[in-house]
PDB file with SEQRES, HELIX, SHEET and CRYST1 records, atoms N, CA, C and O in Angstrom:
SEQRES   1 A   80  ARG PHE THR ARG HIS ALA THR GLU ARG CYS VAL GLN ARG          
SEQRES   2 A   80  GLY THR THR GLU ASP GLU VAL ARG GLU ALA ILE LEU ASN          
SEQRES   3 A   80  GLY ASN ARG GLU LEU ALA LYS LYS GLY ARG HIS LEU CYS          
SEQRES   4 A   80  ARG LEU ASN ILE GLU PHE GLY LYS GLU TRP GLN GLY THR          
SEQRES   5 A   80  ILE TYR PRO ILE LYS GLN VAL ALA PRO VAL ILE ALA GLU          
SEQRES   6 A   80  ALA GLU LYS GLU ILE VAL VAL ILE THR ALA TYR VAL PHE          
SEQRES   7 A   80  TYR PHE                                                      
HELIX    1 AA1 ARG A    4  ARG A   13  1                                  10    
HELIX    2 AA2 GLU A   17  ASN A   26  1                                  10    
HELIX    3 AA3 LYS A   33  GLY A   35  5                                   3    
SHEET    1 AA1 4 ASN A  28  LEU A  31  0                                        
SHEET    2 AA1 4 HIS A  37  TRP A  49 -1                                        
SHEET    3 AA1 4 THR A  52  GLU A  65 -1                                        
SHEET    4 AA1 4 ILE A  70  TYR A  79 -1                                        
CRYST1    1.000    1.000    1.000  90.00  90.00  90.00 P 1           1          
ATOM      1  N   ARG A   1       1.143 -14.126 -15.356  1.00  0.00           N  
ATOM      2  CA  ARG A   1       0.121 -13.254 -15.909  1.00  0.00           C  
ATOM      3  C   ARG A   1      -0.980 -13.106 -14.880  1.00  0.00           C  
ATOM      4  O   ARG A   1      -1.436 -14.093 -14.304  1.00  0.00           O  
ATOM      5  N   PHE A   2      -1.404 -11.889 -14.649  1.00  0.00           N  
ATOM      6  CA  PHE A   2      -2.469 -11.598 -13.704  1.00  0.00           C  
ATOM      7  C   PHE A   2      -3.803 -11.498 -14.440  1.00  0.00           C  
ATOM      8  O   PHE A   2      -3.920 -10.779 -15.432  1.00  0.00           O  
ATOM      9  N   THR A   3      -4.797 -12.217 -13.950  1.00  0.00           N  
ATOM     10  CA  THR A   3      -6.139 -12.036 -14.493  1.00  0.00           C  
ATOM     11  C   THR A   3      -6.665 -10.684 -14.010  1.00  0.00           C  
ATOM     12  O   THR A   3      -6.145 -10.120 -13.047  1.00  0.00           O  
ATOM     13  N   ARG A   4      -7.660 -10.187 -14.657  1.00  0.00           N  
ATOM     14  CA  ARG A   4      -8.270  -8.929 -14.225  1.00  0.00           C  
ATOM     15  C   ARG A   4      -8.789  -9.075 -12.786  1.00  0.00           C  
ATOM     16  O   ARG A   4      -8.639  -8.172 -11.963  1.00  0.00           O  
ATOM     17  N   HIS A   5      -9.395 -10.221 -12.508  1.00  0.00           N  
ATOM     18  CA  HIS A   5      -9.915 -10.488 -11.167  1.00  0.00           C  
ATOM     19  C   HIS A   5      -8.792 -10.395 -10.131  1.00  0.00           C  
ATOM     20  O   HIS A   5      -8.971  -9.776  -9.082  1.00  0.00           O  
ATOM     21  N   ALA A   6      -7.647 -10.998 -10.413  1.00  0.00           N  
ATOM     22  CA  ALA A   6      -6.519 -10.979  -9.477  1.00  0.00           C  
ATOM     23  C   ALA A   6      -6.020  -9.551  -9.246  1.00  0.00           C  
ATOM     24  O   ALA A   6      -5.730  -9.173  -8.111  1.00  0.00           O  
ATOM     25  N   THR A   7      -5.919  -8.777 -10.289  1.00  0.00           N  
ATOM     26  CA  THR A   7      -5.475  -7.388 -10.165  1.00  0.00           C  
ATOM     27  C   THR A   7      -6.445  -6.588  -9.302  1.00  0.00           C  
ATOM     28  O   THR A   7      -6.024  -5.801  -8.453  1.00  0.00           O  
ATOM     29  N   GLU A   8      -7.733  -6.789  -9.519  1.00  0.00           N  
ATOM     30  CA  GLU A   8      -8.748  -6.097  -8.717  1.00  0.00           C  
ATOM     31  C   GLU A   8      -8.661  -6.506  -7.249  1.00  0.00           C  
ATOM     32  O   GLU A   8      -8.777  -5.658  -6.364  1.00  0.00           O  
ATOM     33  N   ARG A   9      -8.458  -7.788  -6.983  1.00  0.00           N  
ATOM     34  CA  ARG A   9      -8.380  -8.272  -5.603  1.00  0.00           C  
ATOM     35  C   ARG A   9      -7.127  -7.759  -4.894  1.00  0.00           C  
ATOM     36  O   ARG A   9      -7.160  -7.499  -3.691  1.00  0.00           O  
ATOM     37  N   CYS A  10      -6.026  -7.613  -5.627  1.00  0.00           N  
ATOM     38  CA  CYS A  10      -4.819  -7.041  -5.033  1.00  0.00           C  
ATOM     39  C   CYS A  10      -5.116  -5.648  -4.477  1.00  0.00           C  
ATOM     40  O   CYS A  10      -4.761  -5.341  -3.339  1.00  0.00           O  
ATOM     41  N   VAL A  11      -5.751  -4.829  -5.264  1.00  0.00           N  
ATOM     42  CA  VAL A  11      -6.077  -3.467  -4.840  1.00  0.00           C  
ATOM     43  C   VAL A  11      -7.060  -3.504  -3.671  1.00  0.00           C  
ATOM     44  O   VAL A  11      -6.864  -2.821  -2.666  1.00  0.00           O  
ATOM     45  N   GLN A  12      -8.104  -4.296  -3.806  1.00  0.00           N  
ATOM     46  CA  GLN A  12      -9.148  -4.375  -2.789  1.00  0.00           C  
ATOM     47  C   GLN A  12      -8.618  -4.895  -1.454  1.00  0.00           C  
ATOM     48  O   GLN A  12      -9.073  -4.457  -0.398  1.00  0.00           O  
ATOM     49  N   ARG A  13      -7.673  -5.817  -1.491  1.00  0.00           N  
ATOM     50  CA  ARG A  13      -7.210  -6.489  -0.280  1.00  0.00           C  
ATOM     51  C   ARG A  13      -5.887  -5.953   0.263  1.00  0.00           C  
ATOM     52  O   ARG A  13      -5.413  -6.408   1.303  1.00  0.00           O  
ATOM     53  N   GLY A  14      -5.292  -4.987  -0.440  1.00  0.00           N  
ATOM     54  CA  GLY A  14      -4.131  -4.287   0.111  1.00  0.00           C  
ATOM     55  C   GLY A  14      -2.783  -4.912  -0.160  1.00  0.00           C  
ATOM     56  O   GLY A  14      -1.896  -4.857   0.692  1.00  0.00           O  
ATOM     57  N   THR A  15      -2.610  -5.501  -1.319  1.00  0.00           N  
ATOM     58  CA  THR A  15      -1.291  -6.022  -1.681  1.00  0.00           C  
ATOM     59  C   THR A  15      -0.894  -5.492  -3.052  1.00  0.00           C  
ATOM     60  O   THR A  15      -1.678  -4.828  -3.730  1.00  0.00           O  
ATOM     61  N   THR A  16       0.324  -5.794  -3.439  1.00  0.00           N  
ATOM     62  CA  THR A  16       0.818  -5.339  -4.738  1.00  0.00           C  
ATOM     63  C   THR A  16       1.158  -6.551  -5.609  1.00  0.00           C  
ATOM     64  O   THR A  16       1.306  -7.667  -5.111  1.00  0.00           O  
ATOM     65  N   GLU A  17       1.276  -6.316  -6.884  1.00  0.00           N  
ATOM     66  CA  GLU A  17       1.674  -7.393  -7.790  1.00  0.00           C  
ATOM     67  C   GLU A  17       3.087  -7.877  -7.448  1.00  0.00           C  
ATOM     68  O   GLU A  17       3.381  -9.063  -7.597  1.00  0.00           O  
ATOM     69  N   ASP A  18       3.954  -6.986  -6.996  1.00  0.00           N  
ATOM     70  CA  ASP A  18       5.307  -7.389  -6.600  1.00  0.00           C  
ATOM     71  C   ASP A  18       5.268  -8.331  -5.393  1.00  0.00           C  
ATOM     72  O   ASP A  18       6.010  -9.313  -5.360  1.00  0.00           O  
ATOM     73  N   GLU A  19       4.421  -8.050  -4.409  1.00  0.00           N  
ATOM     74  CA  GLU A  19       4.292  -8.936  -3.255  1.00  0.00           C  
ATOM     75  C   GLU A  19       3.731 -10.292  -3.665  1.00  0.00           C  
ATOM     76  O   GLU A  19       4.136 -11.323  -3.127  1.00  0.00           O  
ATOM     77  N   VAL A  20       2.802 -10.294  -4.611  1.00  0.00           N  
ATOM     78  CA  VAL A  20       2.252 -11.551  -5.114  1.00  0.00           C  
ATOM     79  C   VAL A  20       3.339 -12.355  -5.818  1.00  0.00           C  
ATOM     80  O   VAL A  20       3.440 -13.565  -5.618  1.00  0.00           O  
ATOM     81  N   ARG A  21       4.143 -11.703  -6.629  1.00  0.00           N  
ATOM     82  CA  ARG A  21       5.256 -12.393  -7.300  1.00  0.00           C  
ATOM     83  C   ARG A  21       6.224 -12.985  -6.278  1.00  0.00           C  
ATOM     84  O   ARG A  21       6.696 -14.110  -6.442  1.00  0.00           O  
ATOM     85  N   GLU A  22       6.517 -12.225  -5.223  1.00  0.00           N  
ATOM     86  CA  GLU A  22       7.405 -12.713  -4.177  1.00  0.00           C  
ATOM     87  C   GLU A  22       6.812 -13.943  -3.489  1.00  0.00           C  
ATOM     88  O   GLU A  22       7.532 -14.892  -3.179  1.00  0.00           O  
ATOM     89  N   ALA A  23       5.496 -13.923  -3.250  1.00  0.00           N  
ATOM     90  CA  ALA A  23       4.826 -15.072  -2.624  1.00  0.00           C  
ATOM     91  C   ALA A  23       4.906 -16.305  -3.524  1.00  0.00           C  
ATOM     92  O   ALA A  23       5.085 -17.421  -3.036  1.00  0.00           O  
ATOM     93  N   ILE A  24       4.775 -16.109  -4.815  1.00  0.00           N  
ATOM     94  CA  ILE A  24       4.855 -17.229  -5.759  1.00  0.00           C  
ATOM     95  C   ILE A  24       6.267 -17.813  -5.763  1.00  0.00           C  
ATOM     96  O   ILE A  24       6.438 -19.032  -5.784  1.00  0.00           O  
ATOM     97  N   LEU A  25       7.266 -16.954  -5.744  1.00  0.00           N  
ATOM     98  CA  LEU A  25       8.657 -17.414  -5.809  1.00  0.00           C  
ATOM     99  C   LEU A  25       9.169 -17.974  -4.490  1.00  0.00           C  
ATOM    100  O   LEU A  25       9.935 -18.938  -4.483  1.00  0.00           O  
ATOM    101  N   ASN A  26       8.753 -17.379  -3.366  1.00  0.00           N  
ATOM    102  CA  ASN A  26       9.357 -17.714  -2.073  1.00  0.00           C  
ATOM    103  C   ASN A  26       8.394 -18.274  -1.030  1.00  0.00           C  
ATOM    104  O   ASN A  26       8.830 -18.698   0.041  1.00  0.00           O  
ATOM    105  N   GLY A  27       7.099 -18.283  -1.321  1.00  0.00           N  
ATOM    106  CA  GLY A  27       6.121 -18.731  -0.336  1.00  0.00           C  
ATOM    107  C   GLY A  27       5.990 -20.247  -0.271  1.00  0.00           C  
ATOM    108  O   GLY A  27       6.523 -20.974  -1.110  1.00  0.00           O  
ATOM    109  N   ASN A  28       5.271 -20.699   0.742  1.00  0.00           N  
ATOM    110  CA  ASN A  28       4.961 -22.121   0.898  1.00  0.00           C  
ATOM    111  C   ASN A  28       3.764 -22.464   0.020  1.00  0.00           C  
ATOM    112  O   ASN A  28       2.730 -21.798   0.070  1.00  0.00           O  
ATOM    113  N   ARG A  29       3.918 -23.506  -0.780  1.00  0.00           N  
ATOM    114  CA  ARG A  29       2.837 -23.911  -1.695  1.00  0.00           C  
ATOM    115  C   ARG A  29       2.010 -25.021  -1.092  1.00  0.00           C  
ATOM    116  O   ARG A  29       2.521 -25.927  -0.433  1.00  0.00           O  
ATOM    117  N   GLU A  30       0.701 -24.924  -1.340  1.00  0.00           N  
ATOM    118  CA  GLU A  30      -0.201 -26.002  -0.952  1.00  0.00           C  
ATOM    119  C   GLU A  30      -1.226 -26.183  -2.066  1.00  0.00           C  
ATOM    120  O   GLU A  30      -1.535 -25.248  -2.806  1.00  0.00           O  
ATOM    121  N   LEU A  31      -1.740 -27.392  -2.169  1.00  0.00           N  
ATOM    122  CA  LEU A  31      -2.714 -27.669  -3.214  1.00  0.00           C  
ATOM    123  C   LEU A  31      -4.019 -26.929  -2.946  1.00  0.00           C  
ATOM    124  O   LEU A  31      -4.454 -26.799  -1.802  1.00  0.00           O  
ATOM    125  N   ALA A  32      -4.624 -26.455  -4.011  1.00  0.00           N  
ATOM    126  CA  ALA A  32      -5.926 -25.793  -3.954  1.00  0.00           C  
ATOM    127  C   ALA A  32      -6.865 -26.541  -4.902  1.00  0.00           C  
ATOM    128  O   ALA A  32      -6.479 -27.544  -5.502  1.00  0.00           O  
ATOM    129  N   LYS A  33      -8.076 -26.058  -5.030  1.00  0.00           N  
ATOM    130  CA  LYS A  33      -9.062 -26.691  -5.901  1.00  0.00           C  
ATOM    131  C   LYS A  33      -8.634 -26.634  -7.371  1.00  0.00           C  
ATOM    132  O   LYS A  33      -7.873 -25.757  -7.780  1.00  0.00           O  
ATOM    133  N   LYS A  34      -9.133 -27.573  -8.137  1.00  0.00           N  
ATOM    134  CA  LYS A  34      -8.952 -27.617  -9.599  1.00  0.00           C  
ATOM    135  C   LYS A  34      -7.482 -27.705 -10.023  1.00  0.00           C  
ATOM    136  O   LYS A  34      -7.114 -27.197 -11.082  1.00  0.00           O  
ATOM    137  N   GLY A  35      -6.646 -28.343  -9.209  1.00  0.00           N  
ATOM    138  CA  GLY A  35      -5.246 -28.517  -9.561  1.00  0.00           C  
ATOM    139  C   GLY A  35      -4.404 -27.263  -9.440  1.00  0.00           C  
ATOM    140  O   GLY A  35      -3.281 -27.214  -9.944  1.00  0.00           O  
ATOM    141  N   ARG A  36      -4.927 -26.266  -8.786  1.00  0.00           N  
ATOM    142  CA  ARG A  36      -4.196 -25.014  -8.605  1.00  0.00           C  
ATOM    143  C   ARG A  36      -3.376 -25.071  -7.329  1.00  0.00           C  
ATOM    144  O   ARG A  36      -3.470 -26.025  -6.557  1.00  0.00           O  
ATOM    145  N   HIS A  37      -2.571 -24.041  -7.115  1.00  0.00           N  
ATOM    146  CA  HIS A  37      -1.765 -23.940  -5.904  1.00  0.00           C  
ATOM    147  C   HIS A  37      -2.019 -22.607  -5.204  1.00  0.00           C  
ATOM    148  O   HIS A  37      -2.272 -21.585  -5.842  1.00  0.00           O  
ATOM    149  N   LEU A  38      -1.945 -22.648  -3.888  1.00  0.00           N  
ATOM    150  CA  LEU A  38      -1.990 -21.455  -3.054  1.00  0.00           C  
ATOM    151  C   LEU A  38      -0.577 -21.260  -2.516  1.00  0.00           C  
ATOM    152  O   LEU A  38       0.013 -22.194  -1.972  1.00  0.00           O  
ATOM    153  N   CYS A  39      -0.036 -20.071  -2.660  1.00  0.00           N  
ATOM    154  CA  CYS A  39       1.326 -19.764  -2.220  1.00  0.00           C  
ATOM    155  C   CYS A  39       1.249 -18.764  -1.073  1.00  0.00           C  
ATOM    156  O   CYS A  39       0.834 -17.623  -1.276  1.00  0.00           O  
ATOM    157  N   ARG A  40       1.645 -19.180   0.135  1.00  0.00           N  
ATOM    158  CA  ARG A  40       1.547 -18.309   1.316  1.00  0.00           C  
ATOM    159  C   ARG A  40       2.914 -17.727   1.672  1.00  0.00           C  
ATOM    160  O   ARG A  40       3.917 -18.437   1.745  1.00  0.00           O  
ATOM    161  N   LEU A  41       2.917 -16.412   1.892  1.00  0.00           N  
ATOM    162  CA  LEU A  41       4.139 -15.742   2.322  1.00  0.00           C  
ATOM    163  C   LEU A  41       3.793 -14.690   3.368  1.00  0.00           C  
ATOM    164  O   LEU A  41       2.969 -13.808   3.125  1.00  0.00           O  
ATOM    165  N   ASN A  42       4.434 -14.792   4.544  1.00  0.00           N  
ATOM    166  CA  ASN A  42       4.263 -13.780   5.583  1.00  0.00           C  
ATOM    167  C   ASN A  42       5.276 -12.667   5.362  1.00  0.00           C  
ATOM    168  O   ASN A  42       6.461 -12.919   5.144  1.00  0.00           O  
ATOM    169  N   ILE A  43       4.791 -11.436   5.421  1.00  0.00           N  
ATOM    170  CA  ILE A  43       5.615 -10.252   5.191  1.00  0.00           C  
ATOM    171  C   ILE A  43       5.497  -9.351   6.415  1.00  0.00           C  
ATOM    172  O   ILE A  43       4.394  -9.104   6.904  1.00  0.00           O  
ATOM    173  N   GLU A  44       6.635  -8.858   6.913  1.00  0.00           N  
ATOM    174  CA  GLU A  44       6.582  -7.889   8.007  1.00  0.00           C  
ATOM    175  C   GLU A  44       5.830  -6.659   7.512  1.00  0.00           C  
ATOM    176  O   GLU A  44       6.115  -6.129   6.439  1.00  0.00           O  
ATOM    177  N   PHE A  45       4.865  -6.217   8.315  1.00  0.00           N  
ATOM    178  CA  PHE A  45       3.983  -5.142   7.874  1.00  0.00           C  
ATOM    179  C   PHE A  45       4.090  -3.936   8.804  1.00  0.00           C  
ATOM    180  O   PHE A  45       4.619  -2.901   8.398  1.00  0.00           O  
ATOM    181  N   GLY A  46       3.607  -4.041  10.031  1.00  0.00           N  
ATOM    182  CA  GLY A  46       3.725  -2.969  11.007  1.00  0.00           C  
ATOM    183  C   GLY A  46       3.043  -1.672  10.621  1.00  0.00           C  
ATOM    184  O   GLY A  46       3.489  -0.589  11.000  1.00  0.00           O  
ATOM    185  N   LYS A  47       1.955  -1.786   9.863  1.00  0.00           N  
ATOM    186  CA  LYS A  47       1.220  -0.603   9.397  1.00  0.00           C  
ATOM    187  C   LYS A  47      -0.265  -0.781   9.684  1.00  0.00           C  
ATOM    188  O   LYS A  47      -0.711  -1.823  10.164  1.00  0.00           O  
ATOM    189  N   GLU A  48      -1.002   0.258   9.377  1.00  0.00           N  
ATOM    190  CA  GLU A  48      -2.442   0.228   9.583  1.00  0.00           C  
ATOM    191  C   GLU A  48      -3.154  -0.317   8.346  1.00  0.00           C  
ATOM    192  O   GLU A  48      -2.823   0.029   7.211  1.00  0.00           O  
ATOM    193  N   TRP A  49      -4.131  -1.169   8.596  1.00  0.00           N  
ATOM    194  CA  TRP A  49      -5.027  -1.644   7.541  1.00  0.00           C  
ATOM    195  C   TRP A  49      -6.440  -1.591   8.115  1.00  0.00           C  
ATOM    196  O   TRP A  49      -6.754  -2.279   9.086  1.00  0.00           O  
ATOM    197  N   GLN A  50      -7.266  -0.783   7.513  1.00  0.00           N  
ATOM    198  CA  GLN A  50      -8.662  -0.614   7.909  1.00  0.00           C  
ATOM    199  C   GLN A  50      -8.805  -0.313   9.397  1.00  0.00           C  
ATOM    200  O   GLN A  50      -9.639  -0.902  10.085  1.00  0.00           O  
ATOM    201  N   GLY A  51      -7.983   0.608   9.880  1.00  0.00           N  
ATOM    202  CA  GLY A  51      -8.108   1.115  11.234  1.00  0.00           C  
ATOM    203  C   GLY A  51      -7.370   0.343  12.312  1.00  0.00           C  
ATOM    204  O   GLY A  51      -7.428   0.730  13.479  1.00  0.00           O  
ATOM    205  N   THR A  52      -6.680  -0.733  11.967  1.00  0.00           N  
ATOM    206  CA  THR A  52      -5.936  -1.525  12.941  1.00  0.00           C  
ATOM    207  C   THR A  52      -4.499  -1.700  12.454  1.00  0.00           C  
ATOM    208  O   THR A  52      -4.255  -1.895  11.264  1.00  0.00           O  
ATOM    209  N   ILE A  53      -3.558  -1.628  13.385  1.00  0.00           N  
ATOM    210  CA  ILE A  53      -2.149  -1.844  13.040  1.00  0.00           C  
ATOM    211  C   ILE A  53      -1.851  -3.339  13.176  1.00  0.00           C  
ATOM    212  O   ILE A  53      -2.141  -3.951  14.204  1.00  0.00           O  
ATOM    213  N   TYR A  54      -1.274  -3.908  12.132  1.00  0.00           N  
ATOM    214  CA  TYR A  54      -0.937  -5.336  12.103  1.00  0.00           C  
ATOM    215  C   TYR A  54       0.563  -5.505  11.883  1.00  0.00           C  
ATOM    216  O   TYR A  54       1.136  -4.848  11.014  1.00  0.00           O  
ATOM    217  N   PRO A  55       1.208  -6.378  12.661  1.00  0.00           N  
ATOM    218  CA  PRO A  55       2.643  -6.600  12.457  1.00  0.00           C  
ATOM    219  C   PRO A  55       2.960  -7.459  11.229  1.00  0.00           C  
ATOM    220  O   PRO A  55       4.030  -7.326  10.636  1.00  0.00           O  
ATOM    221  N   ILE A  56       2.030  -8.335  10.850  1.00  0.00           N  
ATOM    222  CA  ILE A  56       2.282  -9.274   9.747  1.00  0.00           C  
ATOM    223  C   ILE A  56       1.160  -9.191   8.721  1.00  0.00           C  
ATOM    224  O   ILE A  56      -0.015  -9.065   9.063  1.00  0.00           O  
ATOM    225  N   LYS A  57       1.552  -9.265   7.465  1.00  0.00           N  
ATOM    226  CA  LYS A  57       0.596  -9.392   6.358  1.00  0.00           C  
ATOM    227  C   LYS A  57       0.947 -10.679   5.623  1.00  0.00           C  
ATOM    228  O   LYS A  57       2.095 -10.884   5.227  1.00  0.00           O  
ATOM    229  N   GLN A  58      -0.040 -11.539   5.445  1.00  0.00           N  
ATOM    230  CA  GLN A  58       0.180 -12.772   4.694  1.00  0.00           C  
ATOM    231  C   GLN A  58      -0.444 -12.616   3.310  1.00  0.00           C  
ATOM    232  O   GLN A  58      -1.645 -12.379   3.180  1.00  0.00           O  
ATOM    233  N   VAL A  59       0.386 -12.751   2.285  1.00  0.00           N  
ATOM    234  CA  VAL A  59      -0.061 -12.675   0.901  1.00  0.00           C  
ATOM    235  C   VAL A  59      -0.180 -14.106   0.396  1.00  0.00           C  
ATOM    236  O   VAL A  59       0.758 -14.894   0.515  1.00  0.00           O  
ATOM    237  N   ALA A  60      -1.351 -14.441  -0.176  1.00  0.00           N  
ATOM    238  CA  ALA A  60      -1.610 -15.826  -0.570  1.00  0.00           C  
ATOM    239  C   ALA A  60      -2.311 -15.877  -1.932  1.00  0.00           C  
ATOM    240  O   ALA A  60      -3.535 -15.994  -1.994  1.00  0.00           O  
ATOM    241  N   PRO A  61      -1.544 -15.789  -3.019  1.00  0.00           N  
ATOM    242  CA  PRO A  61      -2.157 -15.890  -4.342  1.00  0.00           C  
ATOM    243  C   PRO A  61      -2.501 -17.333  -4.695  1.00  0.00           C  
ATOM    244  O   PRO A  61      -1.831 -18.273  -4.268  1.00  0.00           O  
ATOM    245  N   VAL A  62      -3.562 -17.484  -5.484  1.00  0.00           N  
ATOM    246  CA  VAL A  62      -3.926 -18.771  -6.070  1.00  0.00           C  
ATOM    247  C   VAL A  62      -3.460 -18.725  -7.522  1.00  0.00           C  
ATOM    248  O   VAL A  62      -3.783 -17.800  -8.268  1.00  0.00           O  
ATOM    249  N   ILE A  63      -2.688 -19.752  -7.906  1.00  0.00           N  
ATOM    250  CA  ILE A  63      -2.109 -19.754  -9.250  1.00  0.00           C  
ATOM    251  C   ILE A  63      -2.452 -21.040 -10.001  1.00  0.00           C  
ATOM    252  O   ILE A  63      -2.721 -22.084  -9.407  1.00  0.00           O  
ATOM    253  N   ALA A  64      -2.433 -20.922 -11.312  1.00  0.00           N  
ATOM    254  CA  ALA A  64      -2.542 -22.075 -12.205  1.00  0.00           C  
ATOM    255  C   ALA A  64      -1.281 -22.070 -13.054  1.00  0.00           C  
ATOM    256  O   ALA A  64      -0.947 -21.066 -13.684  1.00  0.00           O  
ATOM    257  N   GLU A  65      -0.590 -23.191 -13.064  1.00  0.00           N  
ATOM    258  CA  GLU A  65       0.640 -23.276 -13.838  1.00  0.00           C  
ATOM    259  C   GLU A  65       0.354 -23.897 -15.194  1.00  0.00           C  
ATOM    260  O   GLU A  65      -0.105 -25.036 -15.286  1.00  0.00           O  
ATOM    261  N   ALA A  66       0.629 -23.141 -16.235  1.00  0.00           N  
ATOM    262  CA  ALA A  66       0.505 -23.630 -17.600  1.00  0.00           C  
ATOM    263  C   ALA A  66       1.910 -23.973 -18.095  1.00  0.00           C  
ATOM    264  O   ALA A  66       2.893 -23.772 -17.382  1.00  0.00           O  
ATOM    265  N   GLU A  67       1.995 -24.480 -19.295  1.00  0.00           N  
ATOM    266  CA  GLU A  67       3.286 -24.912 -19.829  1.00  0.00           C  
ATOM    267  C   GLU A  67       4.316 -23.782 -19.871  1.00  0.00           C  
ATOM    268  O   GLU A  67       5.483 -23.992 -19.540  1.00  0.00           O  
ATOM    269  N   LYS A  68       3.886 -22.584 -20.278  1.00  0.00           N  
ATOM    270  CA  LYS A  68       4.839 -21.491 -20.463  1.00  0.00           C  
ATOM    271  C   LYS A  68       4.555 -20.261 -19.602  1.00  0.00           C  
ATOM    272  O   LYS A  68       5.196 -19.224 -19.774  1.00  0.00           O  
ATOM    273  N   GLU A  69       3.594 -20.369 -18.673  1.00  0.00           N  
ATOM    274  CA  GLU A  69       3.293 -19.217 -17.844  1.00  0.00           C  
ATOM    275  C   GLU A  69       2.628 -19.646 -16.540  1.00  0.00           C  
ATOM    276  O   GLU A  69       2.104 -20.753 -16.417  1.00  0.00           O  
ATOM    277  N   ILE A  70       2.666 -18.750 -15.589  1.00  0.00           N  
ATOM    278  CA  ILE A  70       1.929 -18.912 -14.343  1.00  0.00           C  
ATOM    279  C   ILE A  70       0.826 -17.864 -14.372  1.00  0.00           C  
ATOM    280  O   ILE A  70       1.090 -16.680 -14.580  1.00  0.00           O  
ATOM    281  N   VAL A  71      -0.399 -18.300 -14.164  1.00  0.00           N  
ATOM    282  CA  VAL A  71      -1.546 -17.391 -14.178  1.00  0.00           C  
ATOM    283  C   VAL A  71      -2.001 -17.183 -12.738  1.00  0.00           C  
ATOM    284  O   VAL A  71      -2.297 -18.141 -12.024  1.00  0.00           O  
ATOM    285  N   VAL A  72      -2.053 -15.935 -12.329  1.00  0.00           N  
ATOM    286  CA  VAL A  72      -2.548 -15.594 -10.996  1.00  0.00           C  
ATOM    287  C   VAL A  72      -4.067 -15.452 -11.108  1.00  0.00           C  
ATOM    288  O   VAL A  72      -4.574 -14.563 -11.793  1.00  0.00           O  
ATOM    289  N   ILE A  73      -4.781 -16.348 -10.420  1.00  0.00           N  
ATOM    290  CA  ILE A  73      -6.239 -16.388 -10.485  1.00  0.00           C  
ATOM    291  C   ILE A  73      -6.856 -15.369  -9.530  1.00  0.00           C  
ATOM    292  O   ILE A  73      -7.754 -14.617  -9.908  1.00  0.00           O  
ATOM    293  N   THR A  74      -6.373 -15.350  -8.303  1.00  0.00           N  
ATOM    294  CA  THR A  74      -6.834 -14.398  -7.293  1.00  0.00           C  
ATOM    295  C   THR A  74      -5.740 -14.231  -6.254  1.00  0.00           C  
ATOM    296  O   THR A  74      -4.748 -14.959  -6.263  1.00  0.00           O  
ATOM    297  N   ALA A  75      -5.924 -13.285  -5.374  1.00  0.00           N  
ATOM    298  CA  ALA A  75      -4.951 -13.062  -4.299  1.00  0.00           C  
ATOM    299  C   ALA A  75      -5.702 -12.807  -2.995  1.00  0.00           C  
ATOM    300  O   ALA A  75      -6.528 -11.899  -2.903  1.00  0.00           O  
ATOM    301  N   TYR A  76      -5.401 -13.617  -2.003  1.00  0.00           N  
ATOM    302  CA  TYR A  76      -5.932 -13.423  -0.665  1.00  0.00           C  
ATOM    303  C   TYR A  76      -4.883 -12.708   0.166  1.00  0.00           C  
ATOM    304  O   TYR A  76      -3.684 -12.872  -0.056  1.00  0.00           O  
ATOM    305  N   VAL A  77      -5.338 -11.916   1.117  1.00  0.00           N  
ATOM    306  CA  VAL A  77      -4.431 -11.231   2.033  1.00  0.00           C  
ATOM    307  C   VAL A  77      -5.017 -11.342   3.429  1.00  0.00           C  
ATOM    308  O   VAL A  77      -6.194 -11.056   3.646  1.00  0.00           O  
ATOM    309  N   PHE A  78      -4.180 -11.763   4.378  1.00  0.00           N  
ATOM    310  CA  PHE A  78      -4.595 -11.894   5.768  1.00  0.00           C  
ATOM    311  C   PHE A  78      -3.681 -11.024   6.616  1.00  0.00           C  
ATOM    312  O   PHE A  78      -2.469 -10.981   6.401  1.00  0.00           O  
ATOM    313  N   TYR A  79      -4.262 -10.344   7.564  1.00  0.00           N  
ATOM    314  CA  TYR A  79      -3.503  -9.461   8.457  1.00  0.00           C  
ATOM    315  C   TYR A  79      -3.577 -10.010   9.867  1.00  0.00           C  
ATOM    316  O   TYR A  79      -4.657 -10.359  10.342  1.00  0.00           O  
ATOM    317  N   PHE A  80      -2.435 -10.091  10.543  1.00  0.00           N  
ATOM    318  CA  PHE A  80      -2.430 -10.519  11.943  1.00  0.00           C  
ATOM    319  C   PHE A  80      -1.167 -10.027  12.641  1.00  0.00           C  
ATOM    320  O   PHE A  80      -0.977 -10.287  13.829  1.00  0.00           O  
TER     321      PHE A  80                                                      
END                                                                             
């Protein structure tokens, strides 16, 4: 489940909910604050973002795992 904040950050930072789901399923997990996890996934990009062409986009959602759902708290995106 995506929080409103996470959905807004996806749009603002240039990723999609599908890419976030892929990062959760296939990315490398690391511990984050408050018992949450950060899931990092590098995706081949090769496109322009804010005036610069980047070969890689890293999608890194922060999630909280509940008993019956995964809640996406926010999504970070890094371009390099």
